[in-house]
N, CA, C, O and the ligand as a Tripos MOL2 file, in Angstrom:
@<TRIPOS>MOLECULE
protein
  205   203    52     0     0
PROTEIN
NO_CHARGES

@<TRIPOS>ATOM
      1 N           8.0210   32.1800 -169.5460 N.3       1 MET1
      2 CA          7.3770   31.6180 -170.7370 C.3       1 MET1
      3 C           6.6290   30.3430 -170.3800 C.2       1 MET1
      4 O           7.2050   29.4170 -169.8100 O.2       1 MET1
      5 N           5.3720   30.2990 -170.7080 N.am      2 GLY2
      6 CA          4.5850   29.1140 -170.4140 C.3       2 GLY2
      7 C           4.3240   28.3110 -171.6720 C.2       2 GLY2
      8 O           4.6520   28.7230 -172.7840 O.2       2 GLY2
      9 N           3.7370   27.1780 -171.4650 N.am      3 GLU3
     10 CA          3.3670   26.3470 -172.5960 C.3       3 GLU3
     11 C           1.9050   25.9570 -172.4550 C.2       3 GLU3
     12 O           1.4500   25.5300 -171.3940 O.2       3 GLU3
     13 N           1.1900   26.1150 -173.5490 N.am      4 TRP4
     14 CA         -0.2480   25.9030 -173.5190 C.3       4 TRP4
     15 C          -0.6440   24.8800 -174.5600 C.2       4 TRP4
     16 O          -0.1380   24.8790 -175.6820 O.2       4 TRP4
     17 N          -1.5450   24.0240 -174.1720 N.am      5 LYS5
     18 CA         -1.9740   22.9770 -175.0870 C.3       5 LYS5
     19 C          -3.4670   23.0950 -175.3630 C.2       5 LYS5
     20 O          -4.2820   23.2290 -174.4500 O.2       5 LYS5
     21 N          -3.7970   23.0410 -176.6430 N.am      6 CYS6
     22 CA         -5.2000   23.0900 -177.0490 C.3       6 CYS6
     23 C          -5.8800   21.7900 -176.6330 C.2       6 CYS6
     24 O          -5.4010   20.6970 -176.9380 O.2       6 CYS6
     25 N          -6.9940   21.9260 -175.9360 N.am      7 LYS7
     26 CA         -7.7110   20.7420 -175.4710 C.3       7 LYS7
     27 C          -8.3190   19.9660 -176.6300 C.2       7 LYS7
     28 O          -8.5790   18.7670 -176.5270 O.2       7 LYS7
     29 N          -8.5360   20.6510 -177.7040 N.am      8 LYS8
     30 CA         -9.2390   20.0410 -178.8210 C.3       8 LYS8
     31 C          -8.2890   19.2580 -179.7310 C.2       8 LYS8
     32 O          -8.5490   18.1000 -180.0580 O.2       8 LYS8
     33 N          -7.2030   19.8870 -180.1300 N.am      9 CYS9
     34 CA         -6.3260   19.2420 -181.1160 C.3       9 CYS9
     35 C          -4.9690   18.8500 -180.5490 C.2       9 CYS9
     36 O          -4.2300   18.0960 -181.1820 O.2       9 CYS9
     37 N          -4.6370   19.3470 -179.3800 N.am     10 GLY10
     38 CA         -3.3590   18.9930 -178.7890 C.3      10 GLY10
     39 C          -2.2070   19.8790 -179.2280 C.2      10 GLY10
     40 O          -1.0590   19.6440 -178.8510 O.2      10 GLY10
     41 N          -2.5010   20.8730 -180.0050 N.am     11 TYR11
     42 CA         -1.4820   21.8120 -180.4560 C.3      11 TYR11
     43 C          -0.9380   22.5890 -179.2600 C.2      11 TYR11
     44 O          -1.7010   23.0310 -178.4020 O.2      11 TYR11
     45 N           0.3810   22.7520 -179.2080 N.am     12 THR12
     46 CA          0.9490   23.5040 -178.0960 C.3      12 THR12
     47 C           1.5810   24.7960 -178.5870 C.2      12 THR12
     48 O           2.1660   24.8560 -179.6690 O.2      12 THR12
     49 N           1.4490   25.8120 -177.7730 N.am     13 VAL13
     50 CA          2.0530   27.1000 -178.0840 C.3      13 VAL13
     51 C           2.8830   27.5490 -176.8930 C.2      13 VAL13
     52 O           2.5230   27.3070 -175.7400 O.2      13 VAL13
     53 N           3.9980   28.2050 -177.1860 N.am     14 LYS14
     54 CA          4.8430   28.7210 -176.1190 C.3      14 LYS14
     55 C           4.6670   30.2270 -176.0230 C.2      14 LYS14
     56 O           5.2670   31.0000 -176.7690 O.2      14 LYS14
     57 N           3.8330   30.6060 -175.0890 N.am     15 GLU15
     58 CA          3.5440   32.0210 -174.8600 C.3      15 GLU15
     59 C           3.3620   32.2200 -173.3630 C.2      15 GLU15
     60 O           3.2010   31.2640 -172.6040 O.2      15 GLU15
     61 N           3.3920   33.4690 -172.9630 N.am     16 GLU16
     62 CA          3.1530   33.7270 -171.5480 C.3      16 GLU16
     63 C           1.6910   33.5220 -171.1990 C.2      16 GLU16
     64 O           1.3510   33.1190 -170.0860 O.2      16 GLU16
     65 N           0.8420   33.8020 -172.1580 N.am     17 THR17
     66 CA         -0.5940   33.6060 -171.9520 C.3      17 THR17
     67 C          -1.1370   32.8020 -173.1330 C.2      17 THR17
     68 O          -0.5980   32.8970 -174.2360 O.2      17 THR17
     69 N          -2.1730   32.0290 -172.9280 N.am     18 PRO18
     70 CA         -2.7260   31.2320 -174.0240 C.3      18 PRO18
     71 C          -3.3420   32.1250 -175.0960 C.2      18 PRO18
     72 O          -3.9070   33.1750 -174.7900 O.2      18 PRO18
     73 N          -3.2320   31.7060 -176.3400 N.am     19 PRO19
     74 CA         -3.8150   32.5130 -177.4280 C.3      19 PRO19
     75 C          -5.3360   32.4700 -177.3720 C.2      19 PRO19
     76 O          -5.9270   31.5040 -176.8890 O.2      19 PRO19
     77 N          -5.9500   33.5160 -177.8640 N.am     20 GLU20
     78 CA         -7.4140   33.5450 -177.8650 C.3      20 GLU20
     79 C          -7.9480   32.5290 -178.8610 C.2      20 GLU20
     80 O          -8.9960   31.9130 -178.6660 O.2      20 GLU20
     81 N          -7.1930   32.3820 -179.9230 N.am     21 GLU21
     82 CA         -7.6300   31.4920 -180.9850 C.3      21 GLU21
     83 C          -6.5270   30.4940 -181.2800 C.2      21 GLU21
     84 O          -5.3670   30.8690 -181.4510 O.2      21 GLU21
     85 N          -6.8940   29.2160 -181.3400 N.am     22 CYS22
     86 CA         -5.9070   28.1900 -181.6270 C.3      22 CYS22
     87 C          -5.4190   28.3280 -183.0650 C.2      22 CYS22
     88 O          -6.2290   28.3630 -183.9920 O.2      22 CYS22
     89 N          -4.0900   28.4060 -183.2640 N.am     23 PRO23
     90 CA         -3.5390   28.5500 -184.6160 C.3      23 PRO23
     91 C          -3.8290   27.3430 -185.5030 C.2      23 PRO23
     92 O          -3.8160   27.4380 -186.7300 O.2      23 PRO23
     93 N          -4.0860   26.2270 -184.8710 N.am     24 PHE24
     94 CA         -4.3260   24.9970 -185.6330 C.3      24 PHE24
     95 C          -5.8050   24.8190 -185.9350 C.2      24 PHE24
     96 O          -6.1790   24.5490 -187.0760 O.2      24 PHE24
     97 N          -6.6440   24.9660 -184.9250 N.am     25 CYS25
     98 CA         -8.0990   24.7870 -185.0880 C.3      25 CYS25
     99 C          -8.7510   26.0000 -185.7260 C.2      25 CYS25
    100 O          -9.8230   25.9010 -186.3230 O.2      25 CYS25
    101 N          -8.0920   27.1520 -185.5950 N.am     26 LYS26
    102 CA         -8.6840   28.4170 -186.0390 C.3      26 LYS26
    103 C          -9.9950   28.6900 -185.3190 C.2      26 LYS26
    104 O         -10.9170   29.2970 -185.8620 O.2      26 LYS26
    105 N         -10.0450   28.2250 -184.0900 N.am     27 GLU27
    106 CA        -11.2420   28.4330 -183.2770 C.3      27 GLU27
    107 C         -10.8110   28.8790 -181.8920 C.2      27 GLU27
    108 O          -9.6360   28.8080 -181.5320 O.2      27 GLU27
    109 N         -11.7690   29.3310 -181.1380 N.am     28 LYS28
    110 CA        -11.4730   29.6920 -179.7520 C.3      28 LYS28
    111 C         -11.5350   28.4270 -178.9060 C.2      28 LYS28
    112 O         -12.5900   28.0440 -178.4010 O.2      28 LYS28
    113 N         -10.4010   27.8040 -178.7690 N.am     29 CYS29
    114 CA        -10.3300   26.5490 -178.0280 C.3      29 CYS29
    115 C          -9.9320   26.8320 -176.5870 C.2      29 CYS29
    116 O          -9.4610   27.9150 -176.2400 O.2      29 CYS29
    117 N         -10.1410   25.8230 -175.7750 N.am     30 GLU30
    118 CA         -9.6970   25.9380 -174.3940 C.3      30 GLU30
    119 C          -8.2560   25.4490 -174.3180 C.2      30 GLU30
    120 O          -7.9310   24.3660 -174.8050 O.2      30 GLU30
    121 N          -7.4070   26.2480 -173.7110 N.am     31 PHE31
    122 CA         -6.0120   25.8730 -173.5690 C.3      31 PHE31
    123 C          -5.7000   25.5070 -172.1270 C.2      31 PHE31
    124 O          -6.1580   26.1630 -171.1920 O.2      31 PHE31
    125 N          -4.9150   24.4510 -171.9610 N.am     32 VAL32
    126 CA         -4.5080   24.0690 -170.6190 C.3      32 VAL32
    127 C          -3.0170   24.3430 -170.4650 C.2      32 VAL32
    128 O          -2.2370   24.1940 -171.4060 O.2      32 VAL32
    129 N          -2.6510   24.7390 -169.2780 N.am     33 ASP33
    130 CA         -1.2590   25.0300 -168.9770 C.3      33 ASP33
    131 C          -0.4860   23.7170 -168.8330 C.2      33 ASP33
    132 O          -0.7250   22.9420 -167.9060 O.2      33 ASP33
    133 N           0.4280   23.4840 -169.7500 N.am     34 VAL34
    134 CA          1.2090   22.2500 -169.6760 C.3      34 VAL34
    135 C           2.6760   22.5530 -169.3700 C.2      34 VAL34
    136 O           3.5560   21.7210 -169.5880 O.2      34 VAL34
    137 N           2.9150   23.7400 -168.8690 N.am     35 THR35
    138 CA          4.2680   24.1250 -168.5240 C.3      35 THR35
    139 C           4.8930   23.1250 -167.5470 C.2      35 THR35
    140 O           4.3400   22.8560 -166.4810 O.2      35 THR35
    141 N           6.0200   22.5940 -167.9150 N.am     36 CYS36
    142 CA          6.7510   21.6520 -167.0790 C.3      36 CYS36
    143 C           6.0160   20.3330 -166.8560 C.2      36 CYS36
    144 O           6.3920   19.5490 -165.9840 O.2      36 CYS36
    145 N           4.9710   20.0890 -167.6430 N.am     37 TYR37
    146 CA          4.3120   18.8000 -167.5490 C.3      37 TYR37
    147 C           4.5750   18.0070 -168.8260 C.2      37 TYR37
    148 O           4.1130   16.8770 -168.9890 O.2      37 TYR37
    149 N           5.3230   18.6280 -169.7140 N.am     38 ILE38
    150 CA          5.6470   17.9510 -170.9620 C.3      38 ILE38
    151 C           6.9780   17.2340 -170.8210 C.2      38 ILE38
    152 O           7.8320   17.6720 -170.0510 O.2      38 ILE38
    153 N           7.1740   16.1420 -171.5480 N.am     39 PRO39
    154 CA          8.4210   15.3680 -171.4460 C.3      39 PRO39
    155 C           9.6670   16.2120 -171.7080 C.2      39 PRO39
    156 O          10.7110   15.9810 -171.0990 O.2      39 PRO39
    157 N           9.5650   17.1830 -172.6040 N.am     40 ASP40
    158 CA         10.7160   18.0140 -172.9510 C.3      40 ASP40
    159 C          11.2410   18.8040 -171.7700 C.2      40 ASP40
    160 O          12.3970   19.2240 -171.7450 O.2      40 ASP40
    161 N          10.3850   18.9950 -170.8080 N.am     41 CYS41
    162 CA         10.7600   19.7890 -169.6460 C.3      41 CYS41
    163 C          11.7730   19.0550 -168.7800 C.2      41 CYS41
    164 O          12.4980   19.6750 -168.0010 O.2      41 CYS41
    165 N          11.8230   17.7440 -168.9160 N.am     42 GLY42
    166 CA         12.7540   16.9710 -168.1160 C.3      42 GLY42
    167 C          12.1090   16.3490 -166.9040 C.2      42 GLY42
    168 O          12.7230   15.5300 -166.2200 O.2      42 GLY42
    169 N          10.8780   16.7280 -166.6320 N.am     43 LYS43
    170 CA         10.1570   16.1310 -165.5070 C.3      43 LYS43
    171 C           9.3500   14.9390 -166.0200 C.2      43 LYS43
    172 O           8.7910   14.9670 -167.1160 O.2      43 LYS43
    173 N           9.3100   13.9260 -165.2200 N.am     44 THR44
    174 CA          8.6570   12.7060 -165.6770 C.3      44 THR44
    175 C           7.2610   12.5340 -165.1140 C.2      44 THR44
    176 O           6.5280   11.6290 -165.5140 O.2      44 THR44
    177 N           6.8980   13.3930 -164.1940 N.am     45 GLY45
    178 CA          5.5780   13.2850 -163.6000 C.3      45 GLY45
    179 C           4.4850   13.5150 -164.6270 C.2      45 GLY45
    180 O           4.5750   14.4160 -165.4610 O.2      45 GLY45
    181 N           3.4660   12.7020 -164.5570 N.am     46 SER46
    182 CA          2.3730   12.8780 -165.5000 C.3      46 SER46
    183 C           1.3230   13.8010 -164.9030 C.2      46 SER46
    184 O           1.1780   13.9050 -163.6850 O.2      46 SER46
    185 N           0.6150   14.4490 -165.7650 N.am     47 ASP47
    186 CA         -0.4130   15.3590 -165.3210 C.3      47 ASP47
    187 C          -1.7240   14.9490 -165.9370 C.2      47 ASP47
    188 O          -1.8210   14.8020 -167.1560 O.2      47 ASP47
    189 N          -2.7340   14.7610 -165.1130 N.am     48 ASN48
    190 CA         -3.9970   14.2590 -165.6630 C.3      48 ASN48
    191 C          -4.6990   15.2650 -166.5630 C.2      48 ASN48
    192 O          -5.6580   14.9180 -167.2520 O.2      48 ASN48
    193 N          -4.2300   16.5050 -166.5620 N.am     49 ARG49
    194 CA         -4.8190   17.4780 -167.4590 C.3      49 ARG49
    195 C          -4.4590   17.1820 -168.9020 C.2      49 ARG49
    196 O          -5.0960   17.6750 -169.8330 O.2      49 ARG49
    197 N          -3.4070   16.3550 -169.0750 N.am     50 LEU50
    198 CA         -2.9690   16.0210 -170.4290 C.3      50 LEU50
    199 C          -3.6860   14.7990 -170.9680 C.2      50 LEU50
    200 O          -3.5720   14.4790 -172.1510 O.2      50 LEU50
    201 N          -4.4190   14.1220 -170.1130 N.am     51 ALA51
    202 CA         -5.0610   12.8870 -170.5300 C.3      51 ALA51
    203 C          -6.1560   13.1540 -171.5650 C.2      51 ALA51
    204 O          -6.8060   12.2190 -172.0310 O.2      51 ALA51
    205 ZN         -6.6460   23.5390 -181.4060 Zn       52 ZN52
@<TRIPOS>BOND
     1     1     2 1
     2     2     3 1
     3     3     4 2
     4     3     5 am
     5     5     6 1
     6     6     7 1
     7     7     8 2
     8     7     9 am
     9     9    10 1
    10    10    11 1
    11    11    12 2
    12    11    13 am
    13    13    14 1
    14    14    15 1
    15    15    16 2
    16    15    17 am
    17    17    18 1
    18    18    19 1
    19    19    20 2
    20    19    21 am
    21    21    22 1
    22    22    23 1
    23    23    24 2
    24    23    25 am
    25    25    26 1
    26    26    27 1
    27    27    28 2
    28    27    29 am
    29    29    30 1
    30    30    31 1
    31    31    32 2
    32    31    33 am
    33    33    34 1
    34    34    35 1
    35    35    36 2
    36    35    37 am
    37    37    38 1
    38    38    39 1
    39    39    40 2
    40    39    41 am
    41    41    42 1
    42    42    43 1
    43    43    44 2
    44    43    45 am
    45    45    46 1
    46    46    47 1
    47    47    48 2
    48    47    49 am
    49    49    50 1
    50    50    51 1
    51    51    52 2
    52    51    53 am
    53    53    54 1
    54    54    55 1
    55    55    56 2
    56    55    57 am
    57    57    58 1
    58    58    59 1
    59    59    60 2
    60    59    61 am
    61    61    62 1
    62    62    63 1
    63    63    64 2
    64    63    65 am
    65    65    66 1
    66    66    67 1
    67    67    68 2
    68    67    69 am
    69    69    70 1
    70    70    71 1
    71    71    72 2
    72    71    73 am
    73    73    74 1
    74    74    75 1
    75    75    76 2
    76    75    77 am
    77    77    78 1
    78    78    79 1
    79    79    80 2
    80    79    81 am
    81    81    82 1
    82    82    83 1
    83    83    84 2
    84    83    85 am
    85    85    86 1
    86    86    87 1
    87    87    88 2
    88    87    89 am
    89    89    90 1
    90    90    91 1
    91    91    92 2
    92    91    93 am
    93    93    94 1
    94    94    95 1
    95    95    96 2
    96    95    97 am
    97    97    98 1
    98    98    99 1
    99    99   100 2
   100    99   101 am
   101   101   102 1
   102   102   103 1
   103   103   104 2
   104   103   105 am
   105   105   106 1
   106   106   107 1
   107   107   108 2
   108   107   109 am
   109   109   110 1
   110   110   111 1
   111   111   112 2
   112   111   113 am
   113   113   114 1
   114   114   115 1
   115   115   116 2
   116   115   117 am
   117   117   118 1
   118   118   119 1
   119   119   120 2
   120   119   121 am
   121   121   122 1
   122   122   123 1
   123   123   124 2
   124   123   125 am
   125   125   126 1
   126   126   127 1
   127   127   128 2
   128   127   129 am
   129   129   130 1
   130   130   131 1
   131   131   132 2
   132   131   133 am
   133   133   134 1
   134   134   135 1
   135   135   136 2
   136   135   137 am
   137   137   138 1
   138   138   139 1
   139   139   140 2
   140   139   141 am
   141   141   142 1
   142   142   143 1
   143   143   144 2
   144   143   145 am
   145   145   146 1
   146   146   147 1
   147   147   148 2
   148   147   149 am
   149   149   150 1
   150   150   151 1
   151   151   152 2
   152   151   153 am
   153   153   154 1
   154   154   155 1
   155   155   156 2
   156   155   157 am
   157   157   158 1
   158   158   159 1
   159   159   160 2
   160   159   161 am
   161   161   162 1
   162   162   163 1
   163   163   164 2
   164   163   165 am
   165   165   166 1
   166   166   167 1
   167   167   168 2
   168   167   169 am
   169   169   170 1
   170   170   171 1
   171   171   172 2
   172   171   173 am
   173   173   174 1
   174   174   175 1
   175   175   176 2
   176   175   177 am
   177   177   178 1
   178   178   179 1
   179   179   180 2
   180   179   181 am
   181   181   182 1
   182   182   183 1
   183   183   184 2
   184   183   185 am
   185   185   186 1
   186   186   187 1
   187   187   188 2
   188   187   189 am
   189   189   190 1
   190   190   191 1
   191   191   192 2
   192   191   193 am
   193   193   194 1
   194   194   195 1
   195   195   196 2
   196   195   197 am
   197   197   198 1
   198   198   199 1
   199   199   200 2
   200   199   201 am
   201   201   202 1
   202   202   203 1
   203   203   204 2
@<TRIPOS>SUBSTRUCTURE
     1 MET1         2 RESIDUE 1 A MET
     2 GLY2         6 RESIDUE 1 A GLY
     3 GLU3        10 RESIDUE 1 A GLU
     4 TRP4        14 RESIDUE 1 A TRP
     5 LYS5        18 RESIDUE 1 A LYS
     6 CYS6        22 RESIDUE 1 A CYS
     7 LYS7        26 RESIDUE 1 A LYS
     8 LYS8        30 RESIDUE 1 A LYS
     9 CYS9        34 RESIDUE 1 A CYS
    10 GLY10       38 RESIDUE 1 A GLY
    11 TYR11       42 RESIDUE 1 A TYR
    12 THR12       46 RESIDUE 1 A THR
    13 VAL13       50 RESIDUE 1 A VAL
    14 LYS14       54 RESIDUE 1 A LYS
    15 GLU15       58 RESIDUE 1 A GLU
    16 GLU16       62 RESIDUE 1 A GLU
    17 THR17       66 RESIDUE 1 A THR
    18 PRO18       70 RESIDUE 1 A PRO
    19 PRO19       74 RESIDUE 1 A PRO
    20 GLU20       78 RESIDUE 1 A GLU
    21 GLU21       82 RESIDUE 1 A GLU
    22 CYS22       86 RESIDUE 1 A CYS
    23 PRO23       90 RESIDUE 1 A PRO
    24 PHE24       94 RESIDUE 1 A PHE
    25 CYS25       98 RESIDUE 1 A CYS
    26 LYS26      102 RESIDUE 1 A LYS
    27 GLU27      106 RESIDUE 1 A GLU
    28 LYS28      110 RESIDUE 1 A LYS
    29 CYS29      114 RESIDUE 1 A CYS
    30 GLU30      118 RESIDUE 1 A GLU
    31 PHE31      122 RESIDUE 1 A PHE
    32 VAL32      126 RESIDUE 1 A VAL
    33 ASP33      130 RESIDUE 1 A ASP
    34 VAL34      134 RESIDUE 1 A VAL
    35 THR35      138 RESIDUE 1 A THR
    36 CYS36      142 RESIDUE 1 A CYS
    37 TYR37      146 RESIDUE 1 A TYR
    38 ILE38      150 RESIDUE 1 A ILE
    39 PRO39      154 RESIDUE 1 A PRO
    40 ASP40      158 RESIDUE 1 A ASP
    41 CYS41      162 RESIDUE 1 A CYS
    42 GLY42      166 RESIDUE 1 A GLY
    43 LYS43      170 RESIDUE 1 A LYS
    44 THR44      174 RESIDUE 1 A THR
    45 GLY45      178 RESIDUE 1 A GLY
    46 SER46      182 RESIDUE 1 A SER
    47 ASP47      186 RESIDUE 1 A ASP
    48 ASN48      190 RESIDUE 1 A ASN
    49 ARG49      194 RESIDUE 1 A ARG
    50 LEU50      198 RESIDUE 1 A LEU
    51 ALA51      202 RESIDUE 1 A ALA
    52 ZN52       205 GROUP 0 **** ****
């Protein structure tokens, strides 16, 4: 299970693959893989893709 974050609004979804359409924006947004880069994961390393 991966975690994907909408580049536009920051909405995250937990799916194996990113959704075609952001549930929040209702648009085809670009999603970045934030799996294990989020604080909840327990890892503290920052990822510049989240900036
Ligand atoms: Zn979005």
